N, C-alpha and C positions, 0 to 999 in steps of 0.2 A: 031149454036151449036146444037148438037144432043140432042133429047129429053131425052134420057137416061142419058146423062152426066149432063144435067141441073138438073135432079132429084138427081143425086149423090151429086151435090154441095149444093142442098137445104136440104139434109137430116140432121136432128138434130144430131150433133156429140156427144151430151151428153144425160143425162136423162131428163125427163119431170119435175124434181123437180124445185121449184122456184129458179130463179137466185139470187145469193147473191148480196146485195146492201149495204154492210157495209162500202164501201169506200176502197181506195187503200192502206191504212195502216191496213186493216183488213185481218188477215191471211187466213180466210175461203174464202174470195172473191179472193184473190191473188192465192191461191192454185187451186180454181175452174177455174180461167182464164188460168193459166199456163198449167193445165192438158189438156185443150181442144184446145189451139190455133194451135198447129201443125196439128190437124186433121180437121181443117176448110179448105176445098179445095179452097174456094174463097180467103181466106187470103193468102194461099201458092201461089196461082196464082198471086196475087198482089205483093207479095214479089219477085217472079220471074221476073215480069216486072220491078220492081225497080232496081234489080240487072242488068238487061239488059241495063238500061239507065244510069248507073254509068259512069262517065268519065273514060278514059282508065288507068290513072296512078295518082290518087290522093295521096297526101302525108299526109294531116291532115284531119281528119273526126270528125264531131260532131254529136252525137245522142241525140236528144232532147226528153225527156220522155222515157228513154231507157228500162224501165221495167227490165226484167231479162237479158237484153243484147242480145236478139235474133237477132235484126236487125243489131246491130254493128258487131256481129259475122259473119253474112252473108256477110257484106261488107268486112271484113278482110279475109274471106275465098276466095273471088273472086278477090281481089285487093291486091296482095302481095306488091305493091308499098307503101302501107300505113305505115308510120313511127310512127304515133301517132294518137290515137283515144280518144276522151273525151266523156264519156257516163254519162248523168245526169238524175236524177229523184228526185222527192220529197218524194216518198214512201220508207221508211226505209226497209220495208219488201221486196219490189222489189230490192232495192239496195243490200240487203244481197245475193239475188240470183245472181245478176250481178257480185258482187265481187267474189263469188264462181266460176262462169263461167270463169272469167279472172284471177284467182289467179296466174297462171303461165305465163301470157302474159304481159310482161313489156311495151308493146306498149300502153296498155289501162289504162287510168285513169278514175275510177268510182267516181263520185262526187254527193253529195246531192245538188240539185238545184231546186228551185221552178220556174217554167216557168212564174210565175207572176213577177219575177224579171228580170231586163235587163240582156242580155247575153253577153254584151260587155266584161266583165272581163274574159270570157272563152277563148278569143283569136280569131285568124283568121283561116279560114279553106278553104280547096278546095271543100269539100262536107259537106252539112248539111242534115241529114236525120231525119225523125221522123216517128214513127209508132203508130198510134191510141192514140195520146196524146194531140195534140194541140186543138182538139175539146172540151177539158175540160175547156178551157179559155173563158172568156167573149169576145164579139166581138171586143170591143175597144182594149183589150190586144192582140187578134189575129192580128189585123192590126199593132199594134206597134211592135209585134214580127217579122212580115214579114219585116218591115223596118230595124229592128236590124239584121236580117239574111242577108239582102242585104248589110248592112254595114260591116258585119264580113266575108263575102265570099271574097276570092281572086278573082281578075279579071277573068271572064269566069267560075267561080265556079258554082256548081250546088246545088239546093235545091230540095229534093225529099221527099214528104210528103204522106205517105200511111195513109189514114184517114177515119173516119166515117163522112158521110155528110148527109145533110137533104134530105129526099125523097120528091117527088112531091106532095104527099097527105098523109093523115093519114092512109089510107088503104095500100098504098105502104110501109109506114114505119112499119105498123103492120105485113105485109107479110115478110119484111126484118127481123124483130125480130124473127119471127117463123123460117125463113130459117137458122138463125145462132144459133138457140137453146136457145134463151133468152125468159123469160116469163115477163120481165119488162125492162124498160130503166134503164141505169145507171143514178142515180140522178145527177151526175156531168156533164152529157153531155150537151153541148151547140152547137147544130148542126146548120150548115150553108150550104147553097146551094153551089154547085160547081161554079156556075156562079159568085156569090158574092166573093168567095175566089180568083178566077182567077183575077177578077177586083181589089181586094185589093192587090194582089201580084204585079200587074202592077203599081198600085198607089204607092207602096212601093219602086219602082225603079228597080224591077226585070224585066227581059225580057224573051220573048218566053214562057210566062206563059200559061199553058194548063192543061187539064185533059186528060191523055194518057191511062188510063185504068179505067173501072168502072164495078162493079157488085153490083146491088141493092144499098145499102147504104154504100158500100165500094168504095173508089176512090183513085187514085194516081194522086196527083197534083204536077206538076213540074214547075220549072222556073230556069233561069240562072242569074248570076250576069253579069252586063255589062262588056264587054271585056276591056273597058277603065276605070273601077272602080278605084278610087284613092287608093293607098296602105296606 
């Protein structure tokens, strides 16, 4: 990667003001987050890789921790085969933005759902995506969620998780925060290494688990359901 481009990705996309840490039902934190995410070049690059790895013709899609619906909208834009998308989040502030985004799209169901709760009642899907949400769960719940995703995916379905992951050292993590324009960690973060999460996905029954893109503390973790998964 060219040195100049690296600097462009590292540039603080916002101000040097302290990062809001009021939580995801806090209007100030949500507004701060939504105003800046589309200007983080590294995030956009990760989203582009996720889109490239989508199956060619999925029919049902689940977005876990959908926020304002940005990731679900990207999937719908590039996969016209999608007949139904379920977008869930526990933040009512975020859900209001998602409902506004999809108000005229009857393919999309926006639902309040806490990822601490089992996802079985949401149904079965060809694709499960998530963007910067699962790292808020404790490690035991992450592992349980991976198993639930394996159970809810149709045979050969795909799980694509664009995520914040643990850095190799405190200095690397501090550099990452600076690069994305944060002055403090999100108090809800429960960061885990790429290696641990790939191992957990395999243990949950998913196959071909891997990290297929990474930039500092951002990573795209992917895995597939077994082709012979029971319906």
